Each structure stands twice: as C-alpha cells, then as structure tokens.
C-alpha angles and dihedrals in degrees: 000000000000116000119251110257106236104128104073091235093294092160117092111198109215109223093209095166128124102235144039091239093055091047095051090047089055095044089052086065096052132081114222090210087075105035152019128221136243125203113195137184100286095052095037090052089049103041103020128201094318089076093048089052092050093051094046091049089053089060102258123144099234127203108205101207105191097126096218114216118169142100112321097254092051094049091046091055093046089052090051090054090048089053092050088054089061097235120165096224142006137174149218135193112266086209085074091082136238098293093055092045092051091048091054090049092049095048092052094046089053091051123092091239123067111212134168112269115201136168133227112233114181118346112251091232090065123095132181096278090055094047091051089050091062095042102263124125109273093239108095094195095056091051092044093049091049094048090044091055091047089051093049091050090050089058099253121151097234148309144267109240142157113272088239087065098049096089098051091043090053089052093047100041106025130225098310105083124074111239109203111189128198117178089073114153125172111226087251096055133081120263098233121184096323119109107186102050141142138172125283096250094047091049091056092045088054093054106271113155098200132011121221108210124175125155099025084065107024098042095045120109088240112027094184093054092046091052090048090050092053091047091049090049090052091050091052114088111245118243117245114250 
C-alpha cells in the first residue's frame, strides 16, 4: 500500500552512488511525491552537470550538495552556475565567512532562477575531539549556532545542521530559517559514520525542515519500501515520553 502523503516531500534522498547509471536505477524506484533528491561530490564528479540537468528536467527537486568554500568571487560564480542548472537548493560552507556568504547570496539573487541557498555549519561526522583538533571549541552546538546566526545575517535561507541541534536552533533563530538535517537514521537502520543522529520523526518534531536520508533508503533491498516505511512513520503521531 502506498503511504499517505502528509509530509510535503520533506525527505531528501542522498544519491551517494558512484555512477549516473546507478543513480538513475535508484531514482526509477522512487516517487517524487514522497521525496526530493541530493547529488553530492562523488556523483557530481562522476556524472557531472548532465545528470543534474536530466533529473531537473524529469521534474525532481534537486539539492546540489557541493559545499562551496573558496574566495568570494569563485563561490559566487559557482552559485550562478548552480542557478543556471535549475536546482532547487545548493549550499556553501559558513566557515567561508561573511563576504563569501554575501557574494553567494548576491549571485543567486542576480540569476534568473531563485533557489534555496543554505550553509553548512559543522559536519555531522565531527564530534568534540575533532573540533578541538582543528582549533575550534569542542562544543558542536555553540559553533553551529554562531555559524547559523552568521548565515542568517548574510541573507541565506537556512543551514545544514545535525538533527540534535534542530531544537536549540529553532529556539534561537525562530521559524524562518530552513534547517536541513543529515544524520537521520530510522530506529531500524544502521548508524553508519554519523555521530550526531536521530530518527526522522524526532528530527521533524525538533524543528527540522528537511531530512537528508541516504543509506537507510539507498542501501535497502527495496528502496521504495524503505522510503514508504519512513513516510508512514512520519505520518504516525509520536508517543509522549
């Protein structure tokens, strides 16, 4: 039975596969009423912009997840190209600083295509020890909130953050910014290499806007069934603790 559509396609399926052929075979099993797509570095390096154009032309909302981080002019140029591809969302690294963030915002505003521009704060694979190793305070939440405020002040639409940081960011920043959360693992799925994770339903309850989900769907024996299971879980009221 198909799941009831009550989530406004809040699931973004991460196409973390090595070839266009593998990506298209996976996409053929998915229903765009229930999800959007994310193309990251591995697939983009392998398949390039042609695959992005193909998926956009097929009607998919596509998140181009390349995490631009460079001098302002270079990032602005990359964002203009992303807009020309017609993608729904793209991202930059907040650690690039305010001039880079503002240049990205201006480049997209000047393009003919309005897309969602979000900033990566702290990667969900990084814990306190790794933050300390690169000279940042070992409190991920403090770093994430500071970078999220910088992104908002620079005119971005939202941030990528750990689902564990969604609730405090909502409390600190209000309802306006998009909170896009990787590190989503259903209770029945393997943890993988993420360290700051939570379930899909809990992430939405905590204020996440969109949920990036990869292997629980893409590595499943039946990706469509795994997607449907997650959508059904999101449509089931959570029990009070």
